ROLOPA-381904 format. One record per atom (N, C-alpha, C): residue in one letter; x, y, z; residue number from 1; atom name. Coordinates in steps of 0.05 Angstrom, whole numbers. Last residue first. Layout:
! ROLOPA-381904
("a" (X Y Z) NUM "CA")
...
This chain:
! ROLOPA-381904
("q" (12 128 -683) 152 "N")
("q" (40 129 -677) 152 "CA")
("q" (49 101 -670) 152 "C")
("a" (-42 122 -689) 151 "N")
("a" (-26 121 -713) 151 "CA")
("a" (3 122 -707) 151 "C")
("s" (-62 128 -637) 150 "N")
("s" (-63 101 -649) 150 "CA")
("s" (-47 100 -675) 150 "C")
("q" (-53 185 -632) 149 "N")
("q" (-39 165 -616) 149 "CA")
("q" (-39 137 -626) 149 "C")
("k" (-88 206 -670) 148 "N")
("k" (-60 210 -673) 148 "CA")
("k" (-43 189 -656) 148 "C")
("l" (-137 187 -648) 147 "N")
("l" (-129 178 -674) 147 "CA")
("l" (-99 181 -678) 147 "C")
("q" (-138 215 -602) 146 "N")
("q" (-138 187 -600) 146 "CA")
("q" (-130 174 -626) 146 "C")
("n" (-142 267 -623) 145 "N")
("n" (-120 258 -605) 145 "CA")
("n" (-118 229 -605) 145 "C")
("r" (-193 265 -649) 144 "N")
("r" (-169 270 -663) 144 "CA")
("r" (-143 261 -647) 144 "C")
("i" (-227 257 -604) 143 "N")
("i" (-224 237 -626) 143 "CA")
("i" (-199 241 -640) 143 "C")
("i" (-217 303 -574) 142 "N")
("i" (-211 277 -561) 142 "CA")
("i" (-209 257 -585) 142 "C")
("e" (-236 344 -610) 141 "N")
("e" (-208 343 -599) 141 "CA")
("e" (-199 315 -589) 141 "C")
("i" (-289 331 -617) 140 "N")
("i" (-271 330 -639) 140 "CA")
("i" (-243 328 -630) 140 "C")
("i" (-306 338 -563) 139 "N")
("i" (-310 312 -577) 139 "CA")
("i" (-290 311 -598) 139 "C")
("k" (-298 392 -554) 138 "N")
("k" (-282 373 -541) 138 "CA")
("k" (-283 344 -552) 138 "C")
("r" (-338 417 -586) 137 "N")
("r" (-309 422 -592) 137 "CA")
("r" (-290 400 -581) 137 "C")
("l" (-382 396 -559) 136 "N")
("l" (-380 392 -588) 136 "CA")
("l" (-349 395 -595) 136 "C")
("i" (-374 418 -508) 135 "N")
("i" (-376 389 -512) 135 "CA")
("i" (-370 384 -541) 135 "C")
("f" (-378 473 -516) 134 "N")
("f" (-353 462 -505) 134 "CA")
("f" (-352 432 -512) 134 "C")
("i" (-430 478 -536) 133 "N")
("i" (-408 487 -553) 133 "CA")
("i" (-383 473 -544) 133 "C")
("t" (-459 464 -491) 132 "N")
("t" (-461 449 -517) 132 "CA")
("t" (-439 453 -534) 132 "C")
("t" (-446 503 -455) 131 "N")
("t" (-439 475 -449) 131 "CA")
("t" (-440 458 -475) 131 "C")
("e" (-466 547 -479) 130 "N")
("e" (-438 544 -475) 130 "CA")
("e" (-430 518 -469) 130 "C")
("e" (-523 534 -478) 129 "N")
("e" (-510 537 -503) 129 "CA")
("e" (-480 534 -500) 129 "C")
("i" (-532 534 -423) 128 "N")
("i" (-537 510 -438) 128 "CA")
("i" (-522 511 -464) 128 "C")
("i" (-518 586 -409) 127 "N")
("i" (-504 563 -397) 127 "CA")
("i" (-508 538 -413) 127 "C")
("h" (-556 614 -440) 126 "N")
("h" (-528 619 -444) 126 "CA")
("h" (-512 594 -433) 126 "C")
("q" (-603 598 -415) 125 "N")
("q" (-600 591 -443) 125 "CA")
("q" (-570 593 -449) 125 "C")
("r" (-595 622 -365) 124 "N")
("r" (-600 592 -368) 124 "CA")
("r" (-594 585 -395) 124 "C")
("s" (-546 672 -367) 123 "N")
("s" (-574 664 -368) 123 "CA")
("s" (-574 633 -369) 123 "C")
("g" (-484 673 -330) 122 "N")
("g" (-502 683 -349) 122 "CA")
("g" (-530 671 -347) 122 "C")
("t" (-426 630 -329) 121 "N")
("t" (-445 651 -316) 121 "CA")
("t" (-463 660 -340) 121 "C")
("f" (-399 564 -317) 120 "N")
("f" (-407 586 -334) 120 "CA")
("f" (-425 606 -319) 120 "C")
("s" (-355 514 -312) 119 "N")
("s" (-368 535 -296) 119 "CA")
("s" (-373 558 -315) 119 "C")
("l" (-348 443 -311) 118 "N")
("l" (-347 468 -324) 118 "CA")
("l" (-362 488 -308) 118 "C")
("r" (-308 388 -304) 117 "N")
("r" (-325 405 -287) 117 "CA")
("r" (-324 434 -301) 117 "C")
("y" (-306 329 -341) 116 "N")
("y" (-300 358 -339) 116 "CA")
("y" (-318 371 -320) 116 "C")
("t" (-276 267 -359) 115 "N")
("t" (-295 281 -344) 115 "CA")
("t" (-286 311 -338) 115 "C")
("y" (-270 215 -400) 114 "N")
("y" (-258 242 -397) 114 "CA")
("y" (-280 260 -385) 114 "C")
("l" (-258 147 -402) 113 "N")
("l" (-277 169 -394) 113 "CA")
("l" (-261 195 -389) 113 "C")
("k" (-244 96 -446) 112 "N")
("k" (-233 118 -431) 112 "CA")
("k" (-255 138 -425) 112 "C")
("g" (-265 61 -483) 111 "N")
("g" (-262 51 -457) 111 "CA")
("g" (-250 71 -439) 111 "C")
("n" (-270 94 -532) 110 "N")
("n" (-250 70 -529) 110 "CA")
("n" (-245 62 -501) 110 "C")
("l" (-295 148 -497) 109 "N")
("l" (-285 138 -522) 109 "CA")
("l" (-266 116 -519) 109 "C")
("g" (-338 193 -466) 108 "N")
("g" (-326 167 -464) 108 "CA")
("g" (-318 159 -494) 108 "C")
("i" (-345 251 -431) 107 "N")
("i" (-344 241 -457) 107 "CA")
("i" (-329 214 -455) 107 "C")
("t" (-382 281 -382) 106 "N")
("t" (-365 261 -389) 106 "CA")
("t" (-366 255 -416) 106 "C")
("s" (-392 340 -343) 105 "N")
("s" (-395 327 -369) 105 "CA")
("s" (-374 305 -372) 105 "C")
("y" (-424 383 -301) 104 "N")
("y" (-405 363 -302) 104 "CA")
("y" (-411 349 -328) 104 "C")
("v" (-430 453 -288) 103 "N")
("v" (-438 429 -305) 103 "CA")
("v" (-415 409 -303) 103 "C")
("t" (-453 511 -255) 102 "N")
("t" (-434 486 -256) 102 "CA")
("t" (-445 463 -271) 102 "C")
("g" (-491 547 -256) 101 "N")
("g" (-471 548 -279) 101 "CA")
("g" (-450 527 -278) 101 "C")
("v" (-501 554 -188) 100 "N")
("v" (-513 555 -214) 100 "CA")
("v" (-491 562 -236) 100 "C")
("p" (-447 517 -151) 99 "N")
("p" (-466 541 -156) 99 "CA")
("p" (-479 539 -184) 99 "C")
("n" (-426 473 -115) 98 "N")
("n" (-433 473 -144) 98 "CA")
("n" (-454 493 -149) 98 "C")
("v" (-417 487 -62) 97 "N")
("v" (-396 473 -77) 97 "CA")
("v" (-400 476 -107) 97 "C")
("e" (-467 512 -49) 96 "N")
("e" (-442 526 -44) 96 "CA")
("e" (-418 514 -62) 96 "C")
("t" (-509 497 -105) 95 "N")
("t" (-501 494 -79) 95 "CA")
("t" (-478 511 -74) 95 "C")
("g" (-568 500 -149) 94 "N")
("g" (-539 505 -142) 94 "CA")
("g" (-536 500 -112) 94 "C")
("g" (-630 532 -161) 93 "N")
("g" (-613 510 -156) 93 "CA")
("g" (-585 517 -149) 93 "C")
("s" (-649 579 -214) 92 "N")
("s" (-647 569 -185) 92 "CA")
("s" (-631 545 -184) 92 "C")
("p" (-646 590 -267) 91 "N")
("p" (-634 609 -250) 91 "CA")
("p" (-633 601 -220) 91 "C")
("g" (-592 540 -279) 90 "N")
("g" (-606 562 -265) 90 "CA")
("g" (-633 568 -276) 90 "C")
("a" (-565 495 -292) 89 "N")
("a" (-566 517 -312) 89 "CA")
("a" (-580 542 -301) 89 "C")
("y" (-526 453 -261) 88 "N")
("y" (-545 470 -252) 88 "CA")
("y" (-543 496 -274) 88 "C")
("g" (-520 386 -291) 87 "N")
("g" (-511 410 -280) 87 "CA")
("g" (-534 427 -270) 87 "C")
("t" (-493 339 -335) 86 "N")
("t" (-511 342 -312) 86 "CA")
("t" (-501 367 -298) 86 "C")
("t" (-484 301 -394) 85 "N")
("t" (-483 327 -380) 85 "CA")
("t" (-504 326 -356) 85 "C")
("s" (-445 256 -435) 84 "N")
("s" (-465 260 -414) 84 "CA")
("s" (-463 288 -402) 84 "C")
("i" (-433 212 -489) 83 "N")
("i" (-431 240 -478) 83 "CA")
("i" (-453 243 -456) 83 "C")
("a" (-393 162 -519) 82 "N")
("a" (-415 169 -502) 82 "CA")
("a" (-411 196 -489) 82 "C")
("v" (-376 129 -577) 81 "N")
("v" (-373 154 -562) 81 "CA")
("v" (-398 158 -545) 81 "C")
("d" (-395 84 -598) 80 "N")
("d" (-367 85 -593) 80 "CA")
("d" (-360 109 -577) 80 "C")
("t" (-456 52 -570) 79 "N")
("t" (-439 71 -586) 79 "CA")
("t" (-411 70 -580) 79 "C")
("r" (-503 26 -549) 78 "N")
("r" (-480 12 -561) 78 "CA")
("r" (-464 28 -580) 78 "C")
("l" (-543 47 -518) 77 "N")
("l" (-544 54 -546) 77 "CA")
("l" (-520 40 -562) 77 "C")
("l" (-536 24 -466) 76 "N")
("l" (-562 25 -478) 76 "CA")
("l" (-561 28 -509) 76 "C")
("k" (-480 26 -454) 75 "N")
("k" (-494 0 -450) 75 "CA")
("k" (-521 1 -468) 75 "C")
("f" (-465 79 -466) 74 "N")
("f" (-451 58 -479) 74 "CA")
("f" (-469 30 -476) 74 "C")
("v" (-501 104 -430) 73 "N")
("v" (-502 109 -458) 73 "CA")
("v" (-490 86 -474) 73 "C")
("g" (-480 88 -380) 72 "N")
("g" (-508 79 -389) 72 "CA")
("g" (-513 82 -417) 72 "C")
("k" (-433 115 -381) 71 "N")
("k" (-432 86 -381) 71 "CA")
("k" (-459 74 -389) 71 "C")
("a" (-455 166 -374) 70 "N")
("a" (-439 157 -398) 70 "CA")
("a" (-439 129 -402) 70 "C")
("m" (-474 162 -321) 69 "N")
("m" (-493 169 -344) 69 "CA")
("m" (-480 158 -371) 69 "C")
("e" (-428 155 -294) 68 "N")
("e" (-447 132 -295) 68 "CA")
("e" (-467 137 -316) 68 "C")
("e" (-405 208 -301) 67 "N")
("e" (-392 184 -310) 67 "CA")
("e" (-411 158 -312) 67 "C")
("a" (-443 238 -276) 66 "N")
("a" (-437 242 -304) 66 "CA")
("a" (-424 216 -316) 66 "C")
("v" (-437 220 -224) 65 "N")
("v" (-462 216 -237) 65 "CA")
("v" (-459 218 -266) 65 "C")
("q" (-384 236 -212) 64 "N")
("q" (-390 210 -208) 64 "CA")
("q" (-418 203 -225) 64 "C")
("s" (-387 292 -215) 63 "N")
("s" (-372 277 -235) 63 "CA")
("s" (-378 248 -235) 63 "C")
("s" (-454 319 -204) 62 "N")
("s" (-427 309 -196) 62 "CA")
("s" (-413 295 -218) 62 "C")
("v" (-512 326 -190) 61 "N")
("v" (-494 343 -205) 61 "CA")
("v" (-466 340 -193) 61 "C")
("a" (-539 292 -157) 60 "N")
("a" (-542 289 -189) 60 "CA")
("a" (-523 306 -202) 60 "C")
("t" (-496 272 -101) 59 "N")
("t" (-518 288 -115) 59 "CA")
("t" (-518 284 -145) 59 "C")
("y" (-464 234 -75) 58 "N")
("y" (-452 257 -89) 58 "CA")
("y" (-470 278 -101) 58 "C")
("r" (-499 199 -47) 57 "N")
("r" (-472 208 -34) 57 "CA")
("r" (-461 230 -47) 57 "C")
("a" (-545 193 -75) 56 "N")
("a" (-548 200 -47) 56 "CA")
("a" (-519 212 -38) 56 "C")
("l" (-522 177 -126) 55 "N")
("l" (-539 201 -124) 55 "CA")
("l" (-541 209 -95) 55 "C")
("t" (-499 130 -111) 54 "N")
("t" (-483 151 -121) 54 "CA")
("t" (-497 178 -119) 54 "C")
("d" (-543 99 -92) 53 "N")
("d" (-521 105 -73) 53 "CA")
("d" (-505 130 -84) 53 "C")
("e" (-569 89 -140) 52 "N")
("e" (-582 107 -120) 52 "CA")
("e" (-562 117 -99) 52 "C")
("h" (-530 92 -200) 51 "N")
("h" (-537 79 -177) 51 "CA")
("h" (-549 98 -155) 51 "C")
("v" (-557 96 -266) 50 "N")
("v" (-541 111 -244) 50 "CA")
("v" (-552 99 -218) 50 "C")
("g" (-582 74 -308) 49 "N")
("g" (-569 56 -289) 49 "CA")
("g" (-553 70 -270) 49 "C")
("l" (-615 98 -344) 48 "N")
("l" (-585 99 -350) 48 "CA")
("l" (-571 82 -329) 48 "C")
("i" (-667 86 -327) 47 "N")
("i" (-660 83 -356) 47 "CA")
("i" (-629 79 -357) 47 "C")
("s" (-668 92 -270) 46 "N")
("s" (-682 71 -283) 46 "CA")
("s" (-676 66 -312) 46 "C")
("q" (-634 138 -258) 45 "N")
("q" (-632 111 -245) 45 "CA")
("q" (-645 90 -263) 45 "C")
("k" (-648 180 -292) 44 "N")
("k" (-620 172 -289) 44 "CA")
("k" (-617 145 -277) 44 "C")
("v" (-702 180 -278) 43 "N")
("v" (-693 171 -304) 43 "CA")
("v" (-665 164 -305) 43 "C")
("d" (-699 200 -225) 42 "N")
("d" (-713 174 -232) 42 "CA")
("d" (-703 161 -258) 42 "C")
("e" (-677 250 -231) 41 "N")
("e" (-662 227 -220) 41 "CA")
("e" (-672 203 -225) 41 "C")
("s" (-694 281 -295) 40 "N")
("s" (-700 272 -268) 40 "CA")
("s" (-680 252 -257) 40 "C")
("y" (-672 286 -346) 39 "N")
("y" (-673 308 -329) 39 "CA")
("y" (-679 301 -300) 39 "C")
("s" (-646 258 -392) 38 "N")
("s" (-650 247 -365) 38 "CA")
("s" (-651 268 -344) 38 "C")
("v" (-656 240 -454) 37 "N")
("v" (-657 266 -438) 37 "CA")
("v" (-666 256 -410) 37 "C")
("i" (-617 204 -492) 36 "N")
("i" (-634 201 -471) 36 "CA")
("i" (-633 228 -455) 36 "C")
("s" (-605 196 -565) 35 "N")
("s" (-604 211 -538) 35 "CA")
("s" (-624 205 -519) 35 "C")
("g" (-571 168 -620) 34 "N")
("g" (-592 177 -606) 34 "CA")
("g" (-586 190 -578) 34 "C")
("a" (-531 158 -657) 33 "N")
("a" (-548 136 -649) 33 "CA")
("a" (-573 146 -636) 33 "C")
("y" (-499 187 -710) 32 "N")
("y" (-514 194 -686) 32 "CA")
("y" (-533 172 -680) 32 "C")
("y" (-475 172 -757) 31 "N")
("y" (-457 175 -735) 31 "CA")
("y" (-473 179 -709) 31 "C")
("r" (-512 168 -799) 30 "N")
("r" (-487 153 -801) 30 "CA")
("r" (-470 152 -777) 30 "C")
("s" (-553 203 -788) 29 "N")
("s" (-558 176 -783) 29 "CA")
("s" (-532 158 -786) 29 "C")
("a" (-534 253 -809) 28 "N")
("a" (-529 247 -781) 28 "CA")
("a" (-534 217 -774) 28 "C")
("g" (-542 274 -859) 27 "N")
("g" (-526 250 -856) 27 "CA")
("g" (-521 242 -830) 27 "C")
("a" (-538 341 -840) 26 "N")
("a" (-547 323 -860) 26 "CA")
("a" (-530 297 -858) 26 "C")
("i" (-545 358 -773) 25 "N")
("i" (-526 358 -796) 25 "CA")
("i" (-537 336 -814) 25 "C")
("s" (-576 355 -728) 24 "N")
("s" (-583 377 -747) 24 "CA")
("s" (-566 376 -771) 24 "C")
("a" (-559 317 -692) 23 "N")
("a" (-579 308 -710) 23 "CA")
("a" (-584 331 -732) 23 "C")
("l" (-524 351 -660) 22 "N")
("l" (-514 328 -673) 22 "CA")
("l" (-531 318 -697) 22 "C")
("m" (-560 385 -637) 21 "N")
("m" (-541 396 -655) 21 "CA")
("m" (-528 374 -674) 21 "C")
("n" (-592 351 -609) 20 "N")
("n" (-604 366 -629) 20 "CA")
("n" (-583 377 -648) 20 "C")
("g" (-554 334 -570) 19 "N")
("g" (-565 314 -591) 19 "CA")
("g" (-580 328 -615) 19 "C")
("i" (-548 381 -543) 18 "N")
("i" (-526 369 -557) 18 "CA")
("i" (-534 349 -579) 18 "C")
("m" (-600 391 -524) 17 "N")
("m" (-589 408 -543) 17 "CA")
("m" (-564 396 -558) 17 "C")
("g" (-623 361 -484) 16 "N")
("g" (-625 350 -509) 16 "CA")
("g" (-613 368 -531) 16 "C")
("g" (-615 387 -435) 15 "N")
("g" (-641 383 -446) 15 "CA")
("g" (-644 373 -473) 15 "C")
("t" (-572 402 -405) 14 "N")
("t" (-571 414 -433) 14 "CA")
("t" (-600 405 -447) 14 "C")
("c" (-579 376 -358) 13 "N")
("c" (-583 405 -358) 13 "CA")
("c" (-583 416 -386) 13 "C")
("s" (-578 320 -384) 12 "N")
("s" (-595 329 -362) 12 "CA")
("s" (-598 361 -367) 12 "C")
("e" (-569 269 -432) 11 "N")
("e" (-567 299 -425) 11 "CA")
("e" (-587 304 -403) 11 "C")
("a" (-530 228 -463) 10 "N")
("a" (-549 226 -441) 10 "CA")
("a" (-546 255 -429) 10 "C")
("t" (-519 205 -531) 9 "N")
("t" (-517 225 -509) 9 "CA")
("t" (-535 218 -487) 9 "C")
("g" (-474 175 -579) 8 "N")
("g" (-499 174 -564) 8 "CA")
("g" (-497 195 -541) 8 "C")
("i" (-443 161 -640) 7 "N")
("i" (-444 178 -616) 7 "CA")
("i" (-474 176 -604) 7 "C")
("k" (-400 117 -677) 6 "N")
("k" (-428 124 -670) 6 "CA")
("k" (-428 139 -644) 6 "C")
("l" (-349 132 -725) 5 "N")
("l" (-357 127 -698) 5 "CA")
("l" (-387 134 -694) 5 "C")
("g" (-323 149 -773) 4 "N")
("g" (-337 122 -771) 4 "CA")
("g" (-347 113 -745) 4 "C")
("y" (-300 195 -780) 3 "N")
("y" (-285 177 -765) 3 "CA")
("y" (-300 149 -764) 3 "C")
("k" (-333 236 -800) 2 "N")
("k" (-316 222 -821) 2 "CA")
("k" (-300 200 -807) 2 "C")
("m" (-399 242 -789) 1 "N")
("m" (-373 243 -778) 1 "CA")
("m" (-355 225 -796) 1 "C")
């Protein structure tokens, strides 16, 4: 990455695909710190520091959990950019409020958290891939926008 920023991820529903895509580019060690695949609530709590109260009150598929996961990335991996995903990729799971295909993702940069509620349809693989594509595009957009703002 030409911006000199270190990126780290905490992935639940994407199962490491975002980290895989970041690592697949030659020279990734210059910008990619690593990833925590936190599929279970236990890993979200014990490794990333997601609060038990947050999980109980909002469930694992929520903006609040996505934000706490991103904060855990900053703390553990000491990165400039933190990415998190949590959602229902299907085919089972989901609720009335958050049906299958619902994903919450947070991108953190320079102390600011950008949280998104995404909604996709299709197969499990399609939902994972669409989430990954969205996040990779959004990272570039956020970094460019912050660079423009700091240059003004």
